[in-house]
C-alpha positions in Angstrom: 21.7 52.5 -53.2 20.6 52.0 -56.8 21.7 48.4 -57.2 18.2 47.0 -56.5 16.5 49.1 -59.2 15.8 47.6 -62.6 16.1 50.0 -65.5 13.0 49.5 -67.7 13.5 52.7 -69.8 16.1 55.5 -70.1 14.0 57.9 -68.1 15.8 60.2 -65.6 15.3 59.6 -61.9 14.8 63.0 -60.4 16.3 63.6 -57.0 15.1 67.2 -56.7 15.9 70.7 -57.8 16.8 69.9 -61.4 19.4 67.3 -60.2 18.9 63.8 -61.5 20.3 60.4 -62.5 20.1 59.8 -66.2 20.2 56.1 -67.1 21.0 55.0 -70.7 19.5 52.0 -72.5 22.8 50.1 -72.0 22.5 50.4 -68.2 25.1 53.2 -67.6 24.0 56.0 -65.3 25.3 59.5 -64.8 24.5 62.4 -62.6 23.2 65.6 -64.3 22.3 69.1 -63.2 19.9 71.1 -65.3 20.3 74.9 -65.0 19.5 78.0 -67.1 22.1 80.5 -68.1 21.0 83.6 -70.0 17.7 81.9 -71.0 19.3 78.8 -72.3 18.8 75.4 -70.7 22.1 73.7 -69.8 22.6 70.1 -68.7 25.9 69.7 -66.8 27.3 66.2 -66.3 28.5 65.6 -62.8 30.0 62.1 -63.3 29.2 58.5 -63.6 27.0 57.0 -60.9 29.6 54.2 -60.6 32.3 56.6 -59.7 30.6 59.6 -58.1 28.5 59.1 -54.9 25.2 60.8 -54.4 26.7 63.1 -51.7 29.6 64.0 -54.0 27.3 64.7 -56.9 25.1 67.0 -54.7 28.2 68.9 -53.7 29.3 69.3 -57.3 25.8 70.5 -58.2 25.9 73.1 -55.4 29.2 74.4 -56.7 27.9 74.6 -60.2 24.8 76.4 -59.2 26.9 78.9 -57.2 29.2 79.5 -60.2 26.3 80.1 -62.5 24.1 82.2 -60.3 26.6 84.3 -58.3 29.5 84.4 -60.7 27.5 84.4 -63.9 29.7 81.7 -65.5 28.5 79.4 -68.3 30.1 76.2 -67.3 29.1 74.3 -70.4 30.7 76.9 -72.7 33.8 76.9 -70.5 34.1 73.1 -70.8 33.6 73.3 -74.6 36.2 76.0 -75.0 38.8 74.0 -72.9 38.1 70.9 -74.9 38.6 72.7 -78.2 41.8 74.3 -76.9 43.3 71.0 -75.9 42.6 69.5 -79.3 43.8 72.5 -81.2 47.1 72.6 -79.2 48.8 70.2 -81.7 48.3 69.3 -85.3 46.9 65.8 -86.2 50.3 64.4 -87.3 51.8 65.7 -84.0 49.1 64.0 -82.0 49.6 60.8 -83.9 53.3 60.9 -83.5 52.9 61.4 -79.7 50.6 58.4 -79.3 52.2 55.9 -81.8 55.8 56.4 -81.0 58.5 57.1 -83.6 57.6 56.9 -87.3 59.7 54.3 -89.2 
């Protein structure tokens, strides 16, 4: 679908309702959803355009809108908290030991 376009600048391609394709200068593209939660603007990444189809990105956007509007969830804060928890689950030496194998 987007293979015929040439990316002259990293401007987003808006597909409607705060849902757009953000293209980087290097040529990578990702789907983003822009929402507001408690007066703060939030951009939620929905995945790479190479890996996530337009239909799939739209479905993810609909789920994110529902979670934010109906359930009152802040998806960006939840993601940050989960990421911080996964890093804090082990100390740096433990993480290095797990990735490098036994220390000689």
